[in-house]
C-alpha positions as CSV (number, residue, x, y, z in Angstrom):
1,M,107.5,8.8,273.1
2,F,103.9,7.4,273.4
3,K,102.5,10.6,274.5
4,K,104.0,12.6,271.8
5,L,102.9,10.2,269.0
6,F,99.5,9.3,270.3
7,L,97.5,12.0,268.5
8,P,99.2,12.1,265.0
9,V,99.5,8.3,264.8
10,G,96.0,7.8,266.3
11,M,94.4,10.1,263.8
12,L,96.4,8.5,260.8
13,I,95.0,5.1,262.1
14,A,91.5,6.4,262.5
15,V,91.5,7.9,258.9
16,A,92.9,4.6,257.5
17,F,90.3,2.4,259.4
18,A,87.5,4.7,258.3
19,F,88.3,4.4,254.6
20,A,88.9,0.7,254.9
21,L,85.7,-0.1,256.9
22,P,83.5,2.9,257.3
23,E,80.4,1.4,258.8
24,P,81.5,1.2,262.5
25,G,82.5,4.9,262.4
26,I,79.4,5.9,260.8
27,A,77.3,4.0,263.5
28,F,79.6,5.6,266.3
29,K,79.1,9.0,265.0
30,G,75.2,8.5,264.9
31,L,75.1,7.3,268.4
32,K,72.8,9.4,270.9
33,L,73.3,8.8,274.6
34,G,70.0,10.1,276.2
35,G,69.6,12.7,273.5
36,P,73.0,14.6,272.9
37,K,75.0,13.6,269.9
38,M,78.2,11.5,270.2
39,N,80.2,14.4,268.6
40,D,78.7,17.0,271.1
41,L,79.5,14.7,274.0
42,L,83.2,14.3,272.9
43,I,83.6,18.2,272.5
44,V,82.1,18.7,276.1
45,L,84.6,16.1,277.5
46,I,87.5,17.7,275.7
47,F,86.8,21.2,277.2
48,L,85.8,20.0,280.6
49,V,89.1,18.0,280.9
50,C,91.3,20.9,279.4
51,G,89.5,23.3,281.7
52,W,90.4,21.1,284.7
53,Q,94.1,20.7,283.6
54,T,94.7,24.3,282.8
55,T,97.0,25.9,285.4
56,A,98.7,28.7,283.1
57,D,97.9,32.3,283.9
58,L,96.5,34.5,281.3
59,K,97.6,38.2,281.6
60,M,94.9,40.4,280.2
61,D,97.5,43.1,279.4
62,R,98.4,45.2,276.3
63,K,100.5,42.4,274.8
64,F,97.5,40.0,275.1
65,A,95.2,42.5,273.5
66,C,97.5,43.0,270.6
67,V,98.1,39.4,270.0
68,F,94.4,38.5,270.3
69,T,93.3,41.4,268.1
70,S,95.9,40.8,265.3
71,G,95.1,37.1,265.3
72,A,91.4,37.8,264.9
73,F,92.1,40.2,262.0
74,I,94.3,37.5,260.3
75,T,92.1,34.5,260.7
76,L,88.6,36.2,260.3
77,I,89.1,39.1,257.9
78,L,92.4,38.3,255.9
79,A,92.1,34.7,255.6
80,P,88.8,34.7,253.5
81,F,90.5,37.0,251.1
82,A,93.6,34.9,251.0
83,G,91.4,31.9,250.3
84,W,89.9,34.0,247.3
85,A,93.3,35.0,246.0
86,I,94.6,31.5,246.2
87,A,91.7,30.2,244.4
88,R,92.3,32.8,241.5
89,A,96.1,32.0,241.4
90,F,95.6,28.2,241.3
91,A,92.8,28.8,238.6
92,L,90.5,26.4,240.6
93,D,87.2,25.3,239.3
94,P,84.4,27.7,240.5
95,S,82.8,25.0,242.7
96,I,86.3,24.0,244.3
97,A,87.0,27.8,244.7
98,V,83.7,28.3,246.6
99,G,84.7,25.4,249.1
100,L,88.1,26.9,249.8
101,M,86.8,30.4,250.4
102,V,84.1,29.2,252.8
103,I,86.6,27.1,254.7
104,A,88.9,30.1,254.8
105,S,86.2,32.2,256.4
106,M,85.5,29.9,259.2
107,P,86.3,30.5,263.0
108,P,88.9,28.1,264.7
109,T,87.9,24.4,265.2
110,L,86.4,23.9,268.5
111,S,88.4,21.0,269.8
112,S,91.5,19.9,268.3
113,G,93.3,23.3,268.3
114,V,93.3,23.3,272.1
115,V,94.4,19.7,272.3
116,I,97.2,20.0,270.0
117,T,98.3,23.2,271.7
118,G,98.6,21.1,274.9
119,T,100.4,18.5,273.0
120,A,103.1,20.9,271.9
121,G,103.6,22.4,275.3
122,G,101.7,25.7,274.5
123,N,99.3,27.9,276.5
124,T,96.1,26.1,276.7
125,L,94.3,28.9,278.5
126,L,95.1,31.2,275.7
127,A,94.2,28.6,273.2
128,M,90.7,28.2,274.7
129,T,90.4,32.0,275.0
130,V,91.2,32.4,271.3
131,T,88.9,29.5,270.3
132,I,86.0,30.9,272.2
133,G,86.6,34.5,271.4
134,Y,87.2,34.1,267.7
135,S,84.2,31.8,267.4
136,F,82.0,34.4,269.2
137,I,83.3,37.2,266.8
138,G,83.0,35.0,263.9
139,V,79.4,34.7,264.4
140,F,79.0,38.4,263.5
141,I,81.8,38.8,260.9
142,L,80.9,35.7,258.8
143,P,77.5,37.2,257.4
144,L,79.6,40.3,256.4
145,I,82.7,38.7,254.8
146,L,81.0,36.0,252.8
147,P,78.9,38.1,250.4
148,L,82.1,39.9,249.5
149,I,83.8,36.9,248.1
150,M,81.0,34.6,247.2
151,P,79.6,34.5,243.6
152,A,76.7,36.8,242.9
153,G,73.1,35.4,244.0
154,A,74.5,33.3,246.9
155,E,72.1,33.7,250.0
156,I,74.0,33.9,253.3
157,D,72.3,32.9,256.6
158,V,74.6,31.3,259.0
159,R,72.1,31.3,262.0
160,P,74.2,33.4,264.5
161,L,71.8,32.5,267.4
162,K,72.3,28.8,267.1
163,M,76.2,29.3,266.7
164,L,76.2,31.2,270.0
165,T,74.1,28.7,271.9
166,D,76.3,25.8,270.5
167,L,79.4,27.7,271.6
168,A,78.0,28.2,275.0
169,L,76.8,24.7,275.6
170,L,79.6,22.8,274.0
171,V,82.7,25.0,274.8
172,I,82.4,27.8,277.4
173,L,80.2,25.9,280.0
174,P,82.4,22.6,280.1
175,A,85.7,24.6,280.2
176,V,84.4,26.9,283.0
177,A,83.0,23.8,284.9
178,G,86.4,22.2,284.4
179,V,88.1,25.1,286.1
180,G,85.7,25.3,288.8
181,L,86.1,21.7,289.6
182,R,89.8,22.0,289.9
183,L,89.5,25.0,292.3
184,L,86.8,23.3,294.2
185,T,88.5,20.0,294.7
186,R,92.2,21.4,294.7
187,K,93.2,18.2,292.9
188,K,94.9,17.5,289.7
189,L,93.6,14.8,287.4
190,P,95.7,11.6,287.2
191,S,98.4,11.7,284.5
192,W,96.5,9.3,282.2
193,C,93.5,11.7,282.0
194,G,95.9,13.8,279.7
195,H,95.2,11.4,276.9
196,I,91.4,11.9,277.1
197,P,91.4,15.1,275.0
198,S,93.5,13.6,272.3
199,L,91.4,10.3,272.4
200,C,88.3,12.4,271.9
201,V,89.8,14.1,268.7
202,I,90.8,10.9,267.3
203,L,87.2,9.6,267.7
204,L,85.8,12.7,266.2
205,V,88.2,12.4,263.1
206,W,87.2,8.5,262.9
207,G,83.6,9.2,262.8
208,F,83.8,12.3,260.4
209,S,86.3,10.3,258.1
210,S,84.0,7.4,258.0
211,G,81.0,9.6,257.0
212,A,83.0,11.6,254.4
213,R,84.6,8.4,252.8
214,S,81.7,7.9,250.1
215,T,81.9,11.6,249.3
216,M,85.6,11.7,248.9
217,L,85.9,8.8,246.7
218,K,83.3,10.2,244.1
219,F,85.8,12.9,243.0
220,P,88.6,12.5,240.5
221,V,92.2,12.6,241.6
222,A,92.8,15.9,239.9
223,T,90.1,17.6,241.9
224,L,91.5,16.3,245.2
225,L,95.0,17.4,244.2
226,A,93.8,20.9,243.3
227,A,91.9,21.2,246.7
228,G,94.9,19.9,248.5
229,A,97.3,22.3,246.9
230,G,95.1,25.3,247.6
231,S,94.3,24.0,251.1
232,L,98.1,23.4,251.9
233,V,99.1,26.9,250.8
234,L,96.3,28.5,252.8
235,H,97.0,26.7,255.8
236,L,100.7,27.2,255.8
237,A,100.3,30.9,255.1
238,L,98.0,31.2,258.1
239,M,100.3,29.4,260.4
240,A,103.3,31.6,259.4
241,A,101.0,34.7,259.8
242,M,100.0,33.7,263.2
243,W,103.5,32.6,264.5
244,Y,105.4,35.6,263.2
245,G,102.5,38.1,263.9
246,S,102.3,37.1,267.5
247,A,106.1,37.4,267.6
248,L,105.9,41.1,266.5
249,F,104.2,41.9,269.8
250,K,106.8,39.7,271.8
251,A,104.6,37.0,272.7
252,G,106.3,34.1,274.5
253,I,106.9,30.6,272.8
254,P,103.9,29.0,274.7
255,E,101.6,31.9,273.5
256,R,102.9,31.7,269.9
257,K,102.1,27.9,270.0
258,A,98.6,28.7,271.1
259,M,98.0,31.2,268.2
260,L,99.6,28.8,265.7
261,F,97.6,25.8,266.4
262,T,94.2,27.6,267.1
263,G,94.2,30.8,265.1
264,A,95.4,29.0,261.9
265,S,92.8,26.2,262.3
266,K,89.3,26.2,260.7
267,T,86.2,24.4,261.8
268,L,84.7,22.0,259.4
269,T,81.2,21.6,261.1
270,I,80.3,25.2,260.5
271,A,81.9,25.1,256.9
272,L,79.6,22.2,256.0
273,A,76.5,23.9,257.5
274,T,77.3,27.2,255.4
275,L,77.9,25.3,252.3
276,S,74.4,23.5,252.8
277,I,72.8,26.9,253.4
278,L,74.6,28.4,250.2
279,D,73.3,25.3,248.2
280,A,76.7,24.8,246.9
281,S,77.6,21.8,244.5
282,G,79.0,18.7,246.0
283,E,82.5,19.5,244.8
284,A,82.6,22.5,247.2
285,V,82.8,20.0,250.1
286,V,86.0,18.6,248.9
287,P,88.4,21.5,249.8
288,C,86.7,21.9,253.2
289,M,87.4,18.2,254.0
290,V,90.8,18.1,252.6
291,F,91.8,21.3,254.5
292,Y,90.5,19.7,257.7
293,F,92.4,16.5,257.3
294,L,95.8,18.3,256.2
295,Q,95.3,20.6,259.2
296,M,94.9,17.7,261.6
297,L,97.8,15.8,260.2
298,I,100.1,18.7,259.8
299,D,99.4,20.3,263.2
300,S,99.5,17.1,265.2
301,A,102.9,16.1,263.6
302,L,104.4,19.6,264.2
303,A,103.1,19.4,267.9
304,G,104.7,16.1,268.4
305,K,108.1,17.3,267.1
306,M,107.8,20.5,269.2
307,A,107.2,18.4,272.2
308,A,110.2,16.2,271.5
309,T,112.4,19.2,271.0
310,A,111.3,20.7,274.3
311,E,112.0,17.5,276.1
312,K,115.4,17.3,274.7
313,M,116.2,21.0,275.7
314,A,114.8,20.4,279.3
315,P,117.8,18.9,280.7
316,A,120.1,21.6,279.3
317,A,117.8,24.2,280.8
318,E,118.0,22.6,284.1
319,K,121.7,22.5,284.2
320,M,121.9,26.1,283.2
321,A,119.5,27.2,286.0
322,P,121.9,26.5,289.0
323,A,124.7,28.1,287.1
324,A,122.7,31.3,286.7
325,E,121.6,31.4,290.2
326,K,125.3,31.2,291.2
């Protein structure tokens, strides 16, 4: 029970503590240990541990190609236009609409999607592949998609070289190093190490929530509700598209979970950087942050429920196995 509730309950506590007493979280987020930022170190640690723990096989067959390609099309091409359509359907204020369209255009979040996939019993190797692959592809698609949905006059410059460099240093190299260490040592990490990625995500949420508190409290409740409604519809639509889209190609449940929790997630860091480049108004930040919070809470809660369901079904499956062999 502790393992299943650790991530969702931990994030709720982190957000509550950040809003009640933001100073420690702000100080933690600003820490630098020998140069690297604390957030960067946490992301590196997540992928190092996940890479070491990964034991699933990833078959690069036709099914994988179809699932991967369809997911990329949904989250990197269809999602931005879905954000545009939702903004129009909800008649959102232009500044709020800009934020929703920007977050809808983002590649997957770099850390939590993989961790939540593991919590739900999904294929973490596929989750890492999707995270890295979609982030890489997104570097080149983002400058093409944003001008199509952004208001006239917005200048787009997402600095693709920096995105690629960050992706390589923070995600790819640690994940490869983790896999390499597992193969080299031929040892599994202790069971308690399985909580390290979740703890890192909780710390990331704590630091970001603390920094975003003052901005969030500036906006009227009506603005937050509008941003929340649009974000909720967008995220649920993406989750449904990823789950049933991968099912069309007969992907297994672990693979469908990986697509659900990574393909439907959106990175906040690049979204905020993009808004800064666009010189968007402060209100545009709101849907990005609201989407991120809803994404974390919904996904972690759903992953915990999936893990609990799988645990209940395991004894029945074990009883059926001997009968099938007979």
